[in-house]
LOGUVEX-630586 format. One line per field, with one value per residue (C-alpha): x, y, z; residue number from 0. Coordinates in Angstrom, 1 decimal. Layout:
% LOGUVEX-630586
east <- [X / ...] .
north <- [Y / ...] .
up <- [Z / ...] .
i <- [NUM / ...] .
***
This chain:
% LOGUVEX-630586
east <- [4.7 / 5.0 / 6.8 / 7.3 / 10.5 / 8.8 / 6.2 / 9.0 / 10.6 / 7.3 / 6.8 / 10.2 / 9.5 / 6.2 / 7.8 / 10.4 / 7.8 / 5.6 / 8.4 / 9.3 / 5.6 / 5.2 / 8.3 / 7.1 / 3.6 / 5.2 / 7.3 / 4.2 / 2.4 / 5.4 / 5.8 / 2.1 / 2.0 / 5.1 / 3.4 / 0.2 / 2.2 / 4.2 / 3.0 / 5.9 / 7.1 / 9.8 / 7.5 / 4.9 / 7.5 / 8.7 / 5.1 / 4.3 / 7.6 / 6.8 / 3.4 / 5.0 / 7.5 / 4.7 / 2.9 / 6.2 / 6.6 / 3.0 / 2.0 / -0.9 / -2.8 / -2.4 / -5.9 / -5.3 / -2.0 / -3.7 / -6.5 / -4.0 / -1.8 / -4.9 / -5.8 / -2.2 / -2.4 / -5.7 / -4.2 / -1.1 / -3.3 / -5.2 / -1.8 / -0.5 / 2.3 / 3.3 / 5.4 / 6.6 / 8.8 / 10.6 / 11.0 / 12.4 / 14.9 / 16.0 / 16.3 / 18.6 / 21.8 / 21.1 / 21.0 / 24.8 / 25.9 / 28.7 / 31.3 / 31.4 / 34.1 / 32.9 / 33.6 / 35.4 / 33.2 / 33.6 / 35.5 / 33.6 / 35.0 / 36.5 / 34.2 / 35.1 / 36.0 / 34.1 / 36.1 / 34.9] .
north <- [-27.3 / -26.1 / -28.3 / -25.9 / -23.9 / -20.5 / -21.3 / -22.2 / -18.8 / -17.0 / -18.7 / -17.5 / -14.0 / -14.0 / -15.0 / -12.2 / -9.6 / -10.8 / -10.5 / -7.0 / -5.9 / -7.2 / -5.3 / -2.0 / -2.4 / -3.2 / 0.0 / 2.1 / 0.6 / 1.2 / 4.8 / 5.6 / 4.0 / 5.9 / 9.1 / 8.3 / 7.5 / 10.8 / 13.3 / 15.4 / 16.9 / 14.3 / 11.3 / 12.9 / 13.3 / 9.7 / 8.3 / 10.4 / 9.3 / 5.6 / 6.1 / 7.9 / 5.0 / 2.5 / 4.5 / 4.7 / 0.9 / 0.3 / -1.2 / 1.2 / 3.5 / 7.3 / 8.0 / 5.5 / 7.3 / 10.7 / 9.5 / 8.1 / 11.3 / 13.4 / 11.4 / 11.9 / 15.7 / 15.9 / 14.2 / 16.5 / 19.6 / 18.5 / 17.9 / 21.3 / 19.8 / 21.6 / 20.0 / 23.3 / 24.1 / 20.8 / 21.4 / 24.9 / 23.6 / 20.8 / 23.1 / 25.7 / 23.6 / 22.4 / 25.9 / 26.3 / 27.0 / 25.1 / 27.0 / 25.9 / 26.8 / 28.4 / 26.8 / 28.7 / 29.3 / 26.8 / 28.0 / 28.2 / 26.4 / 28.7 / 29.4 / 27.6 / 29.7 / 28.9 / 28.3 / 29.9] .
up <- [3.9 / 0.4 / -2.1 / -5.0 / -4.8 / -5.3 / -2.6 / -0.2 / -0.9 / -0.5 / 2.9 / 4.1 / 2.9 / 4.7 / 7.9 / 7.7 / 6.9 / 9.7 / 12.2 / 10.9 / 11.0 / 14.6 / 15.6 / 14.2 / 15.7 / 19.1 / 18.8 / 18.1 / 21.1 / 23.4 / 22.2 / 22.7 / 26.1 / 27.1 / 26.0 / 27.8 / 31.0 / 30.9 / 28.3 / 27.1 / 23.8 / 23.5 / 24.0 / 21.7 / 18.9 / 19.4 / 19.2 / 16.1 / 14.5 / 15.1 / 13.5 / 10.5 / 10.1 / 10.0 / 7.2 / 5.2 / 5.5 / 4.4 / 7.7 / 8.4 / 6.1 / 6.0 / 7.4 / 10.3 / 11.1 / 11.0 / 13.3 / 15.8 / 15.7 / 16.2 / 19.3 / 20.6 / 19.9 / 21.8 / 24.8 / 24.5 / 24.4 / 27.5 / 29.3 / 28.1 / 25.9 / 22.7 / 20.0 / 18.6 / 21.6 / 21.1 / 17.4 / 17.9 / 20.5 / 18.2 / 15.2 / 16.9 / 16.8 / 13.3 / 11.9 / 11.9 / 8.4 / 6.8 / 4.8 / 1.2 / -1.2 / -4.4 / -7.6 / -10.4 / -13.4 / -16.2 / -19.2 / -22.4 / -25.4 / -28.1 / -31.0 / -34.2 / -37.2 / -40.3 / -43.4 / -46.6] .
i <- [0 / 1 / 2 / 3 / 4 / 5 / 6 / 7 / 8 / 9 / 10 / 11 / 12 / 13 / 14 / 15 / 16 / 17 / 18 / 19 / 20 / 21 / 22 / 23 / 24 / 25 / 26 / 27 / 28 / 29 / 30 / 31 / 32 / 33 / 34 / 35 / 36 / 37 / 38 / 39 / 40 / 41 / 42 / 43 / 44 / 45 / 46 / 47 / 48 / 49 / 50 / 51 / 52 / 53 / 54 / 55 / 56 / 57 / 58 / 59 / 60 / 61 / 62 / 63 / 64 / 65 / 66 / 67 / 68 / 69 / 70 / 71 / 72 / 73 / 74 / 75 / 76 / 77 / 78 / 79 / 80 / 81 / 82 / 83 / 84 / 85 / 86 / 87 / 88 / 89 / 90 / 91 / 92 / 93 / 94 / 95 / 96 / 97 / 98 / 99 / 100 / 101 / 102 / 103 / 104 / 105 / 106 / 107 / 108 / 109 / 110 / 111 / 112 / 113 / 114 / 115] .
***
């Protein structure tokens, strides 16, 4: 066990990070296994999302993520699953426009008269 205060803190931080990293890796494995068991657009999107999350957190490198996503896409293509159909279906409800009130133009300050 560390004796120095900063080393104790570092050990605690390491444990927290390790738990978080293990959790994210487990989520990736679960999502990929779910996709492998039943290839669908929904499970493909979930697996790719988990991989992207891991990259964002710095757990895996970009190239590793690209390689894994490529492998998933290859399996999806073989199974006849397309991600575009799922994206279009999800985008339809989100396209509803919100009404936004227009702001009145700001008044310009009056020009100062120069005294001569």
